[in-house]
OpenMM code with the backbone's topology and positions (N, CA, C; nanometers):
from openmm import Vec3, app, unit

residues = "MET ARG GLU ILE GLN LEU LYS ASP ALA LYS ALA LYS LEU SER ALA VAL ILE ASP ASP ALA LYS ASN GLY ASP GLY ALA ILE ILE THR ARG HIS GLY ARG GLY GLU ALA VAL ILE ILE SER LEU LYS GLU TYR GLU ARG LEU THR LYS ALA ILE PRO SER PHE GLY TRP LEU LEU THR HIS ALA PRO LEU GLU ASP GLY ASP LEU PRO GLU ARG GLY ALA SER PRO SER PHE GLY LYS ASP PHE ILE".split()
positions = [
    Vec3(19.0280, 13.0090, 23.8468),
    Vec3(19.1574, 13.0845, 23.8341),
    Vec3(19.2526, 13.0005, 23.7432),
    Vec3(19.3071, 13.0658, 23.6429),
    Vec3(19.3759, 12.9999, 23.5461),
    Vec3(19.5235, 12.9781, 23.5948),
    Vec3(19.5819, 12.8830, 23.5326),
    Vec3(19.7283, 12.8483, 23.5606),
    Vec3(19.8132, 12.9006, 23.4508),
    Vec3(19.9223, 12.9491, 23.4868),
    Vec3(20.0168, 13.0029, 23.3952),
    Vec3(20.1596, 12.9682, 23.4236),
    Vec3(20.2400, 12.9161, 23.3281),
    Vec3(20.3793, 12.8751, 23.3659),
    Vec3(20.4623, 12.9964, 23.4001),
    Vec3(20.5588, 12.9819, 23.4836),
    Vec3(20.6425, 13.0938, 23.5239),
    Vec3(20.7074, 13.1719, 23.4187),
    Vec3(20.7578, 13.0955, 23.3197),
    Vec3(20.8243, 13.1662, 23.2028),
    Vec3(20.7296, 13.2545, 23.1271),
    Vec3(20.5945, 13.2113, 23.1077),
    Vec3(20.4978, 13.2908, 23.0450),
    Vec3(20.4553, 13.4106, 23.1342),
    Vec3(20.4582, 13.3859, 23.2552),
    Vec3(20.4153, 13.4949, 23.3468),
    Vec3(20.5228, 13.6027, 23.3392),
    Vec3(20.6517, 13.5600, 23.3334),
    Vec3(20.7545, 13.6583, 23.3331),
    Vec3(20.7494, 13.7396, 23.1973),
    Vec3(20.7189, 13.6686, 23.0910),
    Vec3(20.7091, 13.7377, 22.9648),
    Vec3(20.5923, 13.8295, 22.9477),
    Vec3(20.4794, 13.7989, 23.0215),
    Vec3(20.3572, 13.8778, 23.0117),
    Vec3(20.3131, 13.9384, 23.1513),
    Vec3(20.4143, 13.9761, 23.2303),
    Vec3(20.3867, 14.0131, 23.3662),
    Vec3(20.2767, 14.1245, 23.3689),
    Vec3(20.2984, 14.2268, 23.2888),
    Vec3(20.1996, 14.3400, 23.2953),
    Vec3(20.0667, 14.2997, 23.2666),
    Vec3(20.0432, 14.2085, 23.1676),
    Vec3(19.9078, 14.1563, 23.1308),
    Vec3(19.8568, 14.0704, 23.2438),
    Vec3(19.9387, 13.9920, 23.3055),
    Vec3(19.8937, 13.9093, 23.4145),
    Vec3(19.8555, 13.9902, 23.5403),
    Vec3(19.9257, 14.1018, 23.5594),
    Vec3(19.8771, 14.1905, 23.6659),
    Vec3(19.7542, 14.2609, 23.6337),
    Vec3(19.7420, 14.3107, 23.5094),
    Vec3(19.6172, 14.3770, 23.4679),
    Vec3(19.4922, 14.2719, 23.4810),
    Vec3(19.5171, 14.1509, 23.4386),
    Vec3(19.4111, 14.0505, 23.4605),
    Vec3(19.3656, 14.0262, 23.6008),
    Vec3(19.4696, 14.0253, 23.6895),
    Vec3(19.4401, 14.0104, 23.8356),
    Vec3(19.3671, 14.1328, 23.8867),
    Vec3(19.4018, 14.2556, 23.8449),
    Vec3(19.3350, 14.3687, 23.8791),
    Vec3(19.1965, 14.3676, 23.8368),
    Vec3(19.1602, 14.3041, 23.7402),
    Vec3(19.0210, 14.2981, 23.6761),
    Vec3(18.9502, 14.1677, 23.7334),
    Vec3(19.0100, 14.1026, 23.8325),
    Vec3(18.9421, 13.9872, 23.8950),
    Vec3(18.9713, 13.8565, 23.8558),
    Vec3(19.0643, 13.8479, 23.7533),
    Vec3(19.1155, 13.7248, 23.7045),
    Vec3(19.2537, 13.6832, 23.7432),
    Vec3(19.2648, 13.6296, 23.8635),
    Vec3(19.3912, 13.5941, 23.9208),
    Vec3(19.4461, 13.4816, 23.8462),
    Vec3(19.5768, 13.4527, 23.8761),
    Vec3(19.6490, 13.3321, 23.8172),
    Vec3(19.7306, 13.2605, 23.9163),
    Vec3(19.7360, 13.1287, 23.8986),
    Vec3(19.8273, 13.0393, 23.9778),
    Vec3(19.9529, 13.0292, 23.8858),
    Vec3(20.0723, 13.0630, 23.9464),
    Vec3(20.1871, 13.0490, 23.8673),
    Vec3(20.2547, 12.9171, 23.9025),
    Vec3(20.2873, 12.8443, 23.7973),
    Vec3(20.3341, 12.7083, 23.8038),
    Vec3(20.4838, 12.7009, 23.7662),
    Vec3(20.5514, 12.6030, 23.8281),
    Vec3(20.6953, 12.5812, 23.7900),
    Vec3(20.7029, 12.4282, 23.7876),
    Vec3(20.7426, 12.3734, 23.6758),
    Vec3(20.7601, 12.2318, 23.6604),
    Vec3(20.6282, 12.1564, 23.6813),
    Vec3(20.5115, 12.2315, 23.6446),
    Vec3(20.3859, 12.1557, 23.6572),
    Vec3(20.3169, 12.1709, 23.7938),
    Vec3(20.3911, 12.2333, 23.8930),
    Vec3(20.3287, 12.2436, 24.0290),
    Vec3(20.3020, 12.3945, 24.0543),
    Vec3(20.1887, 12.4115, 24.1207),
    Vec3(20.1593, 12.5451, 24.1633),
    Vec3(20.2525, 12.5974, 24.2670),
    Vec3(20.3040, 12.7152, 24.2460),
    Vec3(20.4093, 12.7808, 24.3329),
    Vec3(20.3729, 12.9112, 24.3930),
    Vec3(20.2825, 12.9873, 24.3249),
    Vec3(20.2497, 13.1180, 24.3705),
    Vec3(20.1121, 13.1496, 24.3096),
    Vec3(20.0445, 13.2619, 24.3632),
    Vec3(19.9198, 13.3078, 24.3165),
    Vec3(19.9316, 13.4627, 24.2958),
    Vec3(19.8789, 13.5072, 24.1888),
    Vec3(19.8813, 13.6531, 24.1675),
    Vec3(19.7284, 13.6914, 24.1736),
    Vec3(19.6971, 13.7857, 24.2662),
    Vec3(19.5682, 13.8334, 24.2883),
    Vec3(19.5764, 13.9916, 24.3007),
    Vec3(19.4654, 14.0617, 24.2887),
    Vec3(19.4660, 14.2032, 24.3004),
    Vec3(19.5002, 14.2435, 24.4447),
    Vec3(19.5412, 14.3566, 24.4670),
    Vec3(19.5684, 14.4035, 24.6060),
    Vec3(19.4457, 14.4228, 24.6768),
    Vec3(19.3331, 14.4548, 24.6083),
    Vec3(19.1927, 14.4651, 24.6743),
    Vec3(19.1567, 14.3260, 24.7228),
    Vec3(19.1821, 14.2184, 24.6481),
    Vec3(19.1395, 14.0872, 24.6873),
    Vec3(19.2246, 14.0429, 24.8042),
    Vec3(19.3561, 14.0778, 24.7918),
    Vec3(19.4531, 14.0332, 24.9031),
    Vec3(19.4107, 14.1057, 25.0374),
    Vec3(19.3803, 14.2240, 25.0259),
    Vec3(19.3384, 14.2973, 25.1511),
    Vec3(19.2025, 14.2415, 25.2070),
    Vec3(19.1104, 14.1996, 25.1193),
    Vec3(18.9896, 14.1364, 25.1623),
    Vec3(19.0158, 14.0026, 25.2361),
    Vec3(19.1119, 13.9253, 25.1724),
    Vec3(19.1330, 13.8071, 25.2298),
    Vec3(19.2137, 13.8055, 25.3640),
    Vec3(19.3065, 13.9122, 25.3868),
    Vec3(19.3824, 13.9190, 25.5034),
    Vec3(19.3303, 14.0032, 25.6159),
    Vec3(19.2064, 14.0611, 25.5888),
    Vec3(19.1478, 14.1330, 25.6937),
    Vec3(19.1253, 14.0572, 25.8091),
    Vec3(19.1647, 14.0987, 25.9245),
    Vec3(19.1603, 14.0176, 26.0517),
    Vec3(19.0129, 13.9922, 26.0900),
    Vec3(18.9811, 13.8801, 26.1235),
    Vec3(18.8502, 13.8474, 26.1782),
    Vec3(18.8647, 13.8290, 26.3296),
    Vec3(18.7940, 13.9148, 26.4022),
    Vec3(18.8179, 13.9017, 26.5496),
    Vec3(18.7769, 13.7692, 26.6054),
    Vec3(18.8412, 13.7233, 26.7153),
    Vec3(18.8026, 13.5995, 26.7777),
    Vec3(18.6812, 13.6239, 26.8641),
    Vec3(18.6198, 13.5106, 26.8985),
    Vec3(18.5035, 13.5148, 26.9824),
    Vec3(18.5425, 13.5807, 27.1203),
    Vec3(18.6582, 13.5355, 27.1708),
    Vec3(18.7019, 13.5910, 27.2969),
    Vec3(18.7285, 13.7487, 27.2904),
    Vec3(18.7810, 13.7939, 27.1761),
    Vec3(18.7910, 13.9437, 27.1642),
    Vec3(18.6503, 14.0126, 27.1595),
    Vec3(18.5669, 13.9412, 27.0818),
    Vec3(18.4341, 14.0062, 27.0753),
    Vec3(18.3641, 14.0144, 27.2167),
    Vec3(18.3809, 13.9010, 27.2891),
    Vec3(18.3227, 13.9100, 27.4232),
    Vec3(18.3771, 14.0154, 27.5259),
    Vec3(18.5122, 14.0249, 27.5138),
    Vec3(18.5790, 14.1262, 27.6022),
    Vec3(18.5570, 14.2637, 27.5541),
    Vec3(18.5226, 14.2845, 27.4346),
    Vec3(18.4890, 14.4200, 27.3800),
    Vec3(18.3534, 14.4527, 27.3581),
    Vec3(18.2600, 14.3640, 27.3990),
    Vec3(18.1228, 14.3955, 27.3897),
    Vec3(18.0794, 14.5044, 27.4775),
    Vec3(17.9797, 14.5894, 27.4362),
    Vec3(17.9458, 14.6969, 27.5279),
    Vec3(17.8407, 14.6572, 27.6239),
    Vec3(17.8796, 14.5633, 27.7145),
    Vec3(17.7896, 14.5106, 27.8191),
    Vec3(17.8092, 14.6045, 27.9451),
    Vec3(17.6948, 14.6106, 28.0073),
    Vec3(17.6903, 14.6792, 28.1450),
    Vec3(17.6481, 14.5840, 28.2521),
    Vec3(17.6700, 14.6170, 28.3719),
    Vec3(17.6332, 14.5344, 28.4860),
    Vec3(17.4955, 14.4995, 28.4806),
    Vec3(17.4621, 14.3669, 28.4940),
    Vec3(17.3292, 14.3195, 28.4983),
    Vec3(17.2795, 14.2677, 28.3505),
    Vec3(17.3636, 14.2911, 28.2518),
    Vec3(17.3314, 14.2370, 28.1149),
    Vec3(17.3348, 14.0939, 28.1125),
    Vec3(17.4194, 14.0269, 28.1823),
    Vec3(17.4375, 13.8828, 28.1809),
    Vec3(17.3886, 13.8288, 28.3152),
    Vec3(17.3270, 13.7117, 28.3102),
    Vec3(17.2859, 13.6477, 28.4465),
    Vec3(17.4052, 13.6133, 28.5269),
    Vec3(17.3817, 13.6137, 28.6644),
    Vec3(17.4849, 13.5667, 28.7453),
    Vec3(17.5114, 13.4174, 28.7229),
    Vec3(17.6332, 13.3767, 28.7403),
    Vec3(17.6711, 13.2342, 28.7394),
    Vec3(17.6462, 13.1681, 28.8698),
    Vec3(17.5840, 13.0497, 28.8757),
    Vec3(17.5654, 12.9758, 28.9876),
    Vec3(17.6889, 12.8908, 29.0236),
    Vec3(17.6933, 12.8466, 29.1412),
    Vec3(17.8062, 12.7633, 29.1978),
    Vec3(17.8165, 12.6252, 29.1319),
    Vec3(17.6981, 12.5676, 29.0900),
    Vec3(17.6907, 12.4339, 29.0411),
    Vec3(17.6842, 12.4426, 28.8911),
    Vec3(17.7313, 12.3323, 28.8348),
    Vec3(17.7312, 12.3294, 28.6774),
    Vec3(17.5720, 12.3425, 28.6381),
    Vec3(17.5545, 12.3841, 28.5054),
    Vec3(17.4240, 12.3948, 28.4601),
    Vec3(17.3576, 12.2649, 28.4248),
    Vec3(17.4413, 12.1495, 28.4201),
    Vec3(17.3791, 12.0172, 28.3924),
    Vec3(17.3958, 11.9307, 28.5115),
    Vec3(17.3085, 11.8360, 28.5271),
    Vec3(17.3039, 11.7571, 28.6445),
    Vec3(17.3826, 11.6307, 28.6384),
    Vec3(17.3894, 11.5525, 28.7388),
    Vec3(17.4738, 11.4338, 28.7413),
    Vec3(17.4381, 11.3335, 28.6316),
    Vec3(17.3143, 11.3357, 28.5970),
    Vec3(17.2668, 11.2453, 28.4941),
    Vec3(17.3265, 11.2791, 28.3579),
    Vec3(17.3632, 11.3946, 28.3397),
    Vec3(17.4182, 11.4431, 28.2112),
    Vec3(17.5418, 11.3608, 28.1714),
    Vec3(17.6329, 11.3439, 28.2750),
    Vec3(17.7593, 11.2795, 28.2511),
    Vec3(17.7458, 11.1344, 28.2491),
] * unit.nanometer
topology = app.Topology()
chain = topology.addChain("A")
for resn in residues:
    res = topology.addResidue(resn, chain)
    for name in ("N", "CA", "C"):
        topology.addAtom(name, app.Element.getBySymbol(name[0]), res)
């Protein structure tokens, strides 16, 4: 990803957006430090798509009674494990 100074990005905003739309995003710098990133909307949506948590997946799994083994009263590891 290329870096572009803020003043240059302002002057060429349309071209910077066209480049981002074509997959060539840009890091906008101010005083030599990165301040912002310009990427396409498609890339933004891909990056922000929610990834479900493991807990959500477990609670929404299409399981039926008997699909999982019953839990025993004792831990699955013995005293020697600790």
